NUGU-231504 format. One line per 8 residues: number of its first residue (from 1); for each residue z negated, y negated, x negated of C-alpha. Coordinates in Angstrom, 2 decimals, decimal comma. Example, Ala and Ser with C-alpha at 12.3 -4.5 7.8 and 13.67 -1.06 7.14 Angstrom:
2
1	-7,80 4,50 -12,30  -7,14 1,06 -13,67;
//
This chain:
602
1	-98,41 -154,54 -131,02  -95,37 -152,86 -129,54  -94,24 -153,54 -125,96  -94,83 -149,90 -125,05  -98,43 -150,07 -126,30  -99,00 -153,31 -124,33  -97,73 -151,66 -121,19  -99,94 -148,61 -121,76;
9	-103,05 -150,78 -122,21  -102,12 -152,80 -119,12  -101,77 -149,59 -117,09  -105,09 -148,19 -118,36  -106,92 -151,42 -117,52  -105,54 -151,45 -113,99  -106,44 -147,78 -113,44  -110,05 -148,45 -114,39;
17	-110,21 -151,06 -111,63  -108,68 -148,70 -109,04  -105,38 -150,65 -109,10  -101,82 -149,99 -110,24  -99,40 -152,48 -111,68  -97,29 -152,20 -108,56  -100,01 -153,35 -106,16  -101,32 -156,33 -108,10;
25	-100,61 -159,34 -105,87  -98,51 -161,22 -108,44  -95,54 -161,84 -106,22  -93,66 -159,02 -107,97  -90,71 -157,48 -106,22  -92,49 -154,16 -106,66  -95,14 -155,00 -104,04  -95,82 -151,88 -101,92;
33	-94,26 -151,37 -98,51  -96,67 -151,20 -95,56  -96,44 -147,45 -94,92  -96,88 -146,75 -98,60  -99,98 -148,92 -98,49  -101,39 -146,87 -95,59  -101,21 -143,69 -97,62  -102,65 -145,11 -100,82;
41	-106,26 -144,53 -101,66  -108,03 -147,84 -101,07  -108,79 -149,60 -104,37  -112,39 -150,68 -104,69  -111,49 -154,28 -105,48  -109,27 -154,81 -102,43  -111,17 -152,61 -99,99  -114,45 -154,44 -100,42;
49	-114,73 -157,55 -98,19  -115,03 -160,95 -99,80  -117,96 -163,28 -99,24  -115,75 -165,34 -96,94  -115,06 -162,24 -94,81  -118,75 -161,42 -94,60  -119,45 -165,01 -93,58  -116,79 -165,04 -90,87;
57	-117,90 -161,70 -89,46  -121,53 -162,85 -89,53  -120,48 -165,95 -87,57  -118,81 -163,81 -84,93  -121,93 -161,67 -84,62  -124,11 -164,76 -84,22  -121,87 -165,86 -81,35  -122,17 -162,39 -79,80;
65	-125,94 -162,53 -80,13  -126,02 -165,92 -78,42  -123,77 -164,65 -75,63  -126,03 -161,65 -75,20  -128,77 -163,92 -73,90  -126,54 -165,07 -71,05  -125,22 -161,60 -70,26  -128,67 -159,99 -70,38;
73	-130,19 -162,57 -68,07  -127,22 -163,32 -65,82  -124,88 -160,33 -65,71  -124,99 -158,52 -62,37  -127,10 -155,38 -62,41  -125,28 -152,10 -62,23  -126,83 -149,94 -59,50  -127,64 -147,32 -62,15;
81	-130,04 -149,63 -63,99  -132,77 -149,92 -61,32  -132,15 -146,26 -60,44  -133,11 -145,25 -63,98  -136,02 -147,70 -64,00  -137,34 -146,23 -60,76  -137,62 -142,91 -62,61  -139,31 -144,71 -65,51;
89	-141,75 -146,18 -62,97  -142,48 -142,65 -61,77  -143,32 -141,53 -65,32  -145,50 -144,63 -65,86  -147,27 -144,06 -62,52  -148,22 -140,46 -63,27  -145,56 -138,96 -61,00  -143,33 -136,12 -62,11;
97	-139,57 -136,52 -61,92  -137,67 -133,78 -60,07  -140,85 -132,97 -58,12  -142,05 -136,37 -56,86  -138,90 -138,40 -57,55  -135,30 -137,28 -57,48  -133,20 -137,77 -60,61  -129,94 -136,08 -61,53;
105	-130,19 -136,99 -65,21  -131,90 -135,40 -68,20  -135,42 -136,81 -68,65  -135,90 -137,78 -72,30  -134,82 -141,42 -72,29  -136,75 -142,37 -69,14  -139,88 -140,68 -70,49  -139,53 -142,59 -73,77;
113	-139,27 -145,87 -71,84  -142,40 -145,29 -69,76  -145,06 -146,65 -72,18  -143,34 -150,04 -72,56  -142,64 -150,18 -68,82  -146,32 -149,56 -68,05  -147,33 -152,44 -70,34  -144,98 -154,87 -68,60;
121	-146,42 -154,32 -65,11  -144,77 -155,21 -61,80  -142,35 -158,07 -62,28  -139,10 -159,05 -60,58  -137,24 -159,54 -63,89  -138,06 -156,05 -65,18  -134,38 -155,13 -65,61  -133,83 -158,15 -67,84;
129	-136,83 -157,28 -70,02  -135,76 -153,65 -70,35  -132,25 -154,80 -71,24  -133,76 -156,68 -74,16  -135,79 -153,61 -75,07  -132,66 -151,50 -75,46  -130,96 -154,05 -77,73  -131,99 -152,24 -80,96;
137	-130,26 -149,09 -79,70  -127,10 -151,09 -78,98  -127,30 -152,50 -82,51  -127,73 -148,96 -83,86  -124,38 -148,00 -82,31  -122,70 -150,77 -84,28  -124,52 -149,84 -87,49  -123,36 -146,24 -87,09;
145	-119,81 -147,41 -86,44  -119,92 -149,29 -89,73  -121,38 -146,26 -91,49  -118,63 -143,95 -90,27  -115,96 -146,47 -91,23  -117,46 -146,78 -94,72  -117,50 -143,00 -95,16  -113,94 -142,38 -94,01;
153	-112,02 -145,56 -94,80  -113,38 -148,60 -96,65  -115,97 -151,33 -96,39  -113,36 -153,78 -95,13  -112,17 -151,41 -92,39  -115,78 -150,65 -91,48  -116,69 -154,34 -91,28  -113,78 -155,49 -89,13;
161	-113,72 -152,29 -87,08  -117,37 -152,76 -86,18  -116,79 -156,39 -85,17  -113,74 -155,55 -83,04  -115,71 -152,75 -81,36  -118,68 -155,03 -80,72  -116,46 -157,59 -78,97  -114,48 -155,14 -76,85;
169	-115,34 -156,28 -73,29  -115,72 -152,84 -71,69  -118,10 -151,81 -74,46  -119,98 -155,10 -74,90  -120,91 -155,39 -71,22  -122,12 -151,78 -71,08  -124,22 -152,21 -74,21  -125,97 -155,09 -72,41;
177	-127,18 -152,84 -69,59  -130,28 -150,67 -69,45  -129,08 -147,07 -69,24  -129,62 -143,73 -71,01  -125,92 -143,63 -71,89  -126,55 -146,14 -74,69  -129,15 -143,91 -76,35  -126,88 -140,93 -75,66;
185	-123,96 -142,70 -77,34  -126,14 -143,56 -80,34  -127,15 -139,92 -80,79  -123,51 -138,88 -80,58  -122,58 -141,36 -83,31  -125,49 -140,15 -85,43  -124,12 -136,63 -85,17  -120,61 -137,83 -86,04;
193	-121,91 -139,85 -89,00  -123,64 -136,72 -90,28  -120,61 -134,48 -89,75  -118,20 -136,91 -91,42  -120,55 -137,72 -94,30  -119,76 -134,70 -96,44  -118,97 -131,01 -96,56  -120,23 -128,90 -93,62;
201	-123,24 -127,35 -95,35  -126,02 -125,66 -93,28  -128,51 -128,49 -93,85  -126,00 -131,10 -92,68  -125,03 -129,00 -89,66  -128,70 -128,50 -88,74  -129,23 -132,27 -88,71  -126,12 -132,78 -86,58;
209	-127,31 -130,04 -84,23  -130,69 -131,73 -83,88  -128,97 -134,99 -82,93  -126,96 -133,12 -80,31  -130,18 -131,57 -79,00  -131,69 -135,02 -78,49  -128,48 -136,08 -76,77  -128,68 -133,01 -74,48;
217	-132,19 -134,00 -73,45  -130,81 -137,45 -72,62  -127,62 -136,54 -70,77  -125,90 -133,32 -69,76  -122,62 -135,02 -70,61  -123,41 -133,87 -74,15  -121,89 -130,53 -73,14  -118,37 -131,88 -73,31;
225	-119,17 -133,72 -76,57  -120,10 -130,40 -78,16  -116,88 -128,88 -76,89  -114,96 -131,82 -78,39  -116,55 -131,24 -81,80  -115,87 -127,50 -81,65  -112,26 -128,09 -80,59  -111,78 -130,63 -83,39;
233	-113,22 -128,11 -85,84  -110,68 -125,55 -84,65  -107,88 -128,09 -85,11  -109,00 -128,71 -88,71  -109,31 -124,98 -89,35  -105,76 -124,41 -88,10  -104,18 -127,36 -89,90  -106,13 -127,44 -93,14;
241	-103,54 -125,23 -94,83  -101,22 -128,23 -94,51  -103,66 -130,40 -96,48  -103,35 -130,17 -100,28  -106,18 -128,29 -102,00  -107,74 -124,87 -102,22  -110,56 -123,35 -100,21  -113,61 -122,62 -102,31;
249	-115,03 -119,13 -102,63  -118,29 -120,28 -101,06  -116,47 -121,46 -97,95  -114,96 -117,99 -97,66  -118,26 -116,09 -97,88  -119,59 -114,53 -94,69  -123,15 -115,55 -95,52  -122,15 -119,18 -95,71;
257	-120,26 -118,93 -92,42  -123,21 -117,33 -90,64  -125,57 -120,01 -91,96  -123,15 -122,71 -90,84  -123,14 -121,18 -87,36  -126,88 -120,67 -87,01  -128,00 -124,00 -88,49  -126,56 -126,31 -85,79;
265	-127,59 -123,92 -83,02  -131,17 -123,93 -84,30  -131,20 -127,71 -84,60  -129,72 -128,23 -81,15  -132,30 -126,01 -79,42  -135,49 -127,72 -80,63  -135,77 -130,73 -78,28  -134,21 -129,07 -75,18;
273	-136,63 -126,15 -75,49  -139,57 -128,56 -75,70  -138,36 -130,32 -72,54  -137,80 -127,02 -70,71  -141,24 -125,77 -71,77  -142,89 -128,94 -70,46  -141,35 -128,71 -67,00  -141,96 -124,95 -66,89;
281	-145,62 -125,65 -67,66  -145,67 -128,15 -64,78  -144,12 -125,54 -62,50  -141,00 -127,53 -61,62  -138,36 -125,86 -63,78  -136,46 -124,79 -60,67  -136,38 -128,34 -59,30  -135,26 -129,62 -62,69;
289	-132,41 -127,11 -62,82  -131,24 -128,11 -59,35  -131,38 -131,86 -59,96  -129,83 -131,93 -63,42  -127,26 -129,14 -63,07  -126,74 -127,68 -59,60  -126,77 -131,00 -57,72  -124,07 -132,44 -59,99;
297	-121,66 -129,57 -59,33  -119,14 -130,25 -56,57  -117,92 -126,69 -56,04  -115,30 -127,49 -53,40  -113,29 -129,75 -55,68  -110,05 -128,26 -56,94  -110,35 -128,52 -60,76  -106,62 -128,09 -61,35;
305	-105,77 -130,82 -58,89  -108,36 -133,09 -60,49  -106,91 -132,51 -63,97  -103,37 -133,06 -62,69  -104,37 -136,40 -61,18  -106,17 -137,52 -64,30  -103,30 -136,47 -66,55  -101,46 -139,57 -65,31;
313	-103,92 -141,63 -67,37  -102,31 -142,42 -70,73  -105,63 -141,72 -72,46  -105,28 -138,08 -71,46  -102,45 -137,72 -73,98  -104,17 -139,56 -76,81  -104,78 -136,28 -78,64  -101,11 -136,03 -79,63;
321	-100,77 -139,25 -81,68  -104,34 -139,01 -82,98  -104,04 -135,47 -84,34  -100,62 -136,26 -85,82  -102,00 -139,45 -87,41  -104,99 -137,53 -88,76  -102,72 -134,90 -90,28  -100,45 -137,54 -91,77;
329	-103,36 -139,42 -93,34  -104,88 -136,19 -94,62  -101,65 -135,06 -96,27  -101,37 -138,36 -98,13  -105,01 -138,50 -99,23  -105,67 -137,17 -102,75  -109,36 -136,66 -101,86  -109,21 -133,31 -100,04;
337	-112,75 -133,49 -98,63  -112,15 -136,92 -97,17  -108,74 -135,81 -95,92  -110,28 -133,00 -93,87  -113,03 -135,27 -92,56  -110,42 -137,82 -91,50  -108,44 -135,11 -89,73  -111,60 -133,94 -87,98;
345	-112,57 -137,48 -86,97  -109,19 -138,38 -85,52  -109,08 -135,03 -83,72  -112,44 -135,85 -82,11  -111,07 -139,18 -80,90  -107,88 -137,63 -79,60  -109,64 -134,83 -77,73  -112,33 -137,01 -76,15;
353	-110,41 -138,20 -73,10  -108,52 -135,01 -72,20  -111,72 -132,94 -72,38  -113,73 -135,58 -70,50  -111,09 -135,73 -67,76  -110,92 -131,93 -67,62  -114,60 -130,99 -67,75  -116,52 -133,82 -66,07;
361	-116,33 -134,24 -62,27  -117,09 -137,97 -62,11  -115,75 -140,26 -64,82  -117,28 -143,74 -65,10  -117,16 -146,63 -67,56  -120,40 -145,66 -69,28  -118,92 -142,30 -70,25  -116,79 -144,16 -72,80;
369	-119,72 -145,76 -74,64  -119,50 -143,19 -77,48  -115,68 -143,33 -77,46  -114,75 -147,00 -77,74  -116,48 -147,68 -81,10  -114,75 -144,83 -82,93  -111,37 -145,48 -81,30  -111,44 -149,16 -82,21;
377	-112,62 -148,28 -85,72  -109,55 -146,09 -86,25  -107,22 -148,71 -84,76  -108,73 -151,25 -87,15  -107,57 -149,23 -90,14  -103,84 -150,11 -89,81  -104,79 -153,68 -88,85  -106,76 -154,18 -92,06;
385	-104,13 -152,43 -94,17  -101,41 -154,57 -92,59  -103,44 -157,65 -93,52  -103,58 -156,41 -97,11  -99,84 -155,75 -97,07  -99,16 -159,25 -95,79  -101,32 -160,61 -98,59  -99,22 -158,72 -101,15;
393	-95,99 -159,95 -99,56  -96,80 -163,49 -98,44  -100,00 -164,38 -100,23  -101,91 -164,83 -96,96  -105,62 -163,88 -96,95  -106,23 -160,22 -96,01  -108,75 -161,35 -93,40  -106,23 -163,46 -91,48;
401	-104,92 -160,77 -89,12  -108,25 -159,08 -88,23  -109,93 -162,47 -87,81  -107,14 -163,59 -85,49  -107,52 -160,42 -83,39  -111,28 -160,89 -83,29  -110,82 -164,44 -82,00  -108,39 -163,30 -79,30;
409	-110,77 -160,52 -78,28  -113,73 -162,89 -78,03  -111,74 -165,33 -75,87  -110,61 -162,42 -73,68  -114,18 -161,23 -73,18  -115,60 -164,67 -72,33  -112,74 -165,59 -69,99  -112,82 -162,27 -68,13;
417	-116,61 -162,31 -67,74  -117,83 -165,93 -67,87  -121,40 -165,82 -69,23  -122,37 -169,10 -67,56  -122,05 -167,66 -64,05  -125,29 -165,75 -63,29  -124,69 -162,95 -60,81  -128,01 -161,17 -60,49;
425	-130,12 -163,62 -58,46  -129,98 -161,39 -55,40  -131,11 -158,36 -57,42  -134,14 -160,29 -58,66  -134,85 -161,61 -55,15  -134,83 -158,08 -53,69  -137,55 -156,94 -56,10  -139,49 -160,18 -55,69;
433	-139,46 -159,97 -51,89  -140,37 -156,28 -51,98  -143,36 -156,91 -54,21  -144,42 -159,82 -52,02  -144,11 -157,91 -48,73  -145,49 -154,49 -49,67  -148,54 -153,04 -51,35  -148,52 -150,33 -54,02;
441	-148,06 -146,95 -52,38  -146,19 -148,25 -49,33  -142,71 -146,77 -49,06  -139,54 -148,82 -49,27  -136,15 -147,42 -48,36  -133,27 -148,18 -50,71  -130,15 -146,30 -51,71  -130,90 -145,50 -55,36;
449	-134,30 -146,96 -56,18  -133,30 -150,59 -56,72  -136,71 -151,88 -55,65  -138,08 -149,86 -58,61  -141,84 -150,23 -58,03  -142,28 -148,52 -54,65  -141,95 -144,87 -53,57  -138,97 -143,94 -51,43;
457	-139,42 -142,00 -48,17  -136,18 -140,04 -48,72  -135,97 -137,69 -51,73  -132,29 -137,91 -52,65  -130,54 -141,00 -53,94  -127,46 -142,14 -52,08  -124,60 -142,07 -54,56  -121,18 -140,43 -54,58;
465	-122,33 -136,85 -55,13  -125,03 -137,03 -52,43  -122,63 -138,60 -49,95  -120,03 -135,89 -50,56  -122,63 -133,14 -50,15  -123,83 -134,69 -46,88  -120,26 -134,92 -45,60  -119,73 -131,23 -46,43;
473	-123,03 -130,23 -44,78  -124,40 -129,06 -48,14  -127,29 -131,53 -47,78  -129,11 -132,66 -44,68  -129,28 -136,40 -44,17  -132,70 -136,64 -42,54  -133,43 -140,11 -43,94  -134,10 -141,60 -40,44;
481	-136,68 -138,90 -39,78  -138,33 -139,58 -43,15  -138,44 -143,30 -42,42  -140,25 -142,65 -39,16  -142,71 -140,21 -40,70  -143,56 -142,55 -43,59  -143,60 -145,62 -41,29  -141,49 -147,41 -43,88;
489	-141,69 -151,18 -43,26  -139,02 -152,46 -45,69  -135,44 -151,39 -46,35  -132,59 -152,63 -48,53  -129,03 -152,71 -47,15  -126,41 -150,84 -49,17  -122,84 -149,64 -48,81  -123,94 -146,34 -50,41;
497	-125,76 -145,22 -47,26  -124,29 -142,55 -45,02  -123,01 -143,78 -41,63  -125,91 -142,18 -39,70  -128,57 -143,71 -41,94  -126,86 -147,10 -42,02  -126,70 -147,07 -38,21  -130,43 -146,28 -37,96;
505	-131,26 -149,11 -40,38  -129,11 -151,55 -38,44  -130,81 -150,67 -35,15  -134,41 -150,83 -36,34  -134,60 -153,36 -39,21  -133,79 -157,07 -39,36  -133,32 -159,55 -42,19  -136,30 -161,18 -43,88;
513	-135,44 -162,96 -47,10  -133,25 -160,68 -49,24  -134,50 -157,44 -47,65  -134,79 -155,88 -44,20  -138,07 -155,32 -42,37  -138,98 -153,48 -39,20  -137,84 -155,35 -36,12  -135,15 -156,14 -33,58;
521	-133,34 -159,25 -32,42  -131,97 -159,77 -28,93  -130,96 -162,40 -26,42  -133,03 -162,32 -23,20  -131,42 -162,24 -19,77  -131,55 -165,25 -17,47  -134,55 -163,69 -15,72  -136,48 -163,71 -19,00;
529	-137,03 -159,95 -18,76  -136,35 -157,75 -21,82  -136,71 -154,03 -22,42  -136,67 -152,74 -26,00  -137,55 -149,58 -27,90  -139,80 -149,25 -30,94  -139,13 -146,21 -33,12  -141,61 -146,83 -35,95;
537	-145,10 -147,86 -34,78  -146,49 -150,88 -36,62  -148,01 -154,31 -36,02  -145,31 -156,64 -34,72  -144,98 -160,33 -33,92  -142,70 -161,65 -31,19  -141,20 -165,07 -31,93  -138,21 -167,26 -31,19;
545	-136,36 -169,50 -33,58  -138,64 -172,37 -32,54  -141,83 -170,38 -33,07  -144,23 -168,32 -30,91  -143,30 -167,69 -27,31  -145,40 -167,38 -24,16  -145,14 -164,49 -21,75  -146,32 -160,92 -21,30;
553	-145,72 -157,71 -23,21  -146,30 -154,51 -21,26  -148,03 -156,67 -18,61  -150,48 -158,04 -21,19  -150,36 -161,74 -22,10  -148,88 -162,45 -25,55  -151,50 -163,69 -28,00  -150,39 -163,13 -31,58;
561	-149,42 -159,93 -33,44  -149,83 -156,62 -31,66  -149,79 -152,97 -32,63  -146,84 -151,36 -30,88  -146,53 -147,63 -30,43  -143,26 -145,74 -30,47  -141,44 -145,95 -27,17  -140,01 -148,44 -24,67;
569	-141,74 -151,79 -24,15  -141,35 -154,49 -21,48  -141,27 -158,18 -22,42  -141,20 -161,11 -20,00  -140,98 -164,68 -21,29  -142,21 -167,73 -19,39  -139,68 -170,20 -20,81  -136,04 -169,15 -21,44;
577	-135,06 -169,03 -25,12  -131,77 -168,34 -26,86  -132,92 -165,61 -29,25  -136,04 -163,50 -29,70  -137,16 -161,34 -32,60  -139,70 -158,55 -32,62  -140,58 -158,36 -36,32  -143,11 -156,67 -38,59;
585	-146,01 -159,09 -38,53  -146,65 -159,12 -42,27  -143,23 -160,70 -42,86  -144,22 -163,63 -40,65  -147,61 -163,89 -42,37  -145,81 -164,07 -45,74  -143,54 -166,89 -44,56  -140,29 -165,06 -43,84;
593	-138,05 -165,88 -40,90  -135,65 -163,44 -39,16  -133,53 -166,41 -38,07  -132,77 -167,65 -41,58  -131,28 -164,66 -43,45  -131,75 -164,74 -47,19  -134,35 -167,49 -47,02  -138,10 -167,70 -46,87;
601	-140,08 -170,35 -45,08  -142,35 -172,44 -47,29;
//
């Protein structure tokens, strides 16, 4: 056999395996350079992870699952979690959000959570249980990340990209929490997985539109996600002439274009129209519009000034390198369909932050739940390819670099947020004390619904938007009046309260365990005569640190708890004491002491 024929057979054999003679790791001087490797189509044999890689990644995920136990049970509660669960409680109790309970979020996720919540009953660790309940949705986000990586890059990139995303601290800790944003992020990734899974045919676009419709019914933040997708589509439409290949006649037809426009619109309208019809049937469509849309608009903010301030964030300019990288990858990809999908995907990532910063008034960590997985997935692509290049140059395993980064990331996460330091005991104690002190139906005043299982006397929640509207006289802060009318016996201190409401709470409530109850504390004069005012009529007990005191109240001898009306009362003690408390009598009956804050007598 001639040398030329041997070489031809060798070349044919390599091509069948998706390899070329130049990239066989034989130590040849013809091993590819790194940037050439980035632009090569991934060979099946090198792009598929080895059993060792699967085993290592599985080990990392087992560690993450074990850590999740500690973070679910011990990580401090975000104030949004009990706020959302208070709305879930309303659904489970037969109340109607927007009418009976304020909520400035779309209703779908809370309504879906209500059946499970109702089965669990009143329990102080409800947030922990609901955190476990949302775990499958968190896992779905990672599965979708892998799916997108498999569609656009390779199995190896998908595997390591998913692991690196799962361990990213700002994402991992948010995926532990109970919040609609996790379900919202999952629906967004479902839509992206559909859109990047093939050509934009009407059926595919309808399915993506339906996913966006579910996301809309979960969070109004979906609005800027839709704008991101549309903007990325425009970028692809403008730049696709720079990608090798021809446009098919079907793509040029007006009928196809009209179908591609109508299909996602039809899909996106289904679930939102069902939700709107339900609240219209209940007669609260106006209240829903105000809570979900109008309340969240801060009209006096200068949008240009806001954008200018946020443009200092480096993430604002991410669209430049991402679109350029997407175009570069697309131009070097011999699969034109995948090239356009890659360009679209990287354009979505690049446009996410600038459009979020431009269109959304309040930006918080949970807004990035749908962003971090796809960003880290894309960043994992050069990491994995660099590992393959190092293997071709040095003979090191391709998994070495991504495994090293995964180890560093895991150490970073654990050291920055030690899982062995529980930080939610006070949150649990607040709910426990509230359930112990109050009966179903009795009102409890808190800032955002953190006691979960009791109605609030004040309609609005105290968070940034409400505070700003109160300060601008767009909302009336009549919380003290509502507390008096409802004769609310228990309150929870919070830095979210407005100054007027916080002052009223401080003047008329005192500490009992982890909450505040109706009462006052004072030091009597040397004469033993005290004058005090009661604002909320209730049954009160007058005690000192050493126990009951003797004397007269309104010229009547003290003899246990007494119903006190609103107004000024006169107290005279027989024996001088250092400190006296007038406190809601049920707190004393339940074993709480106003002189030992944060503790309960046994």
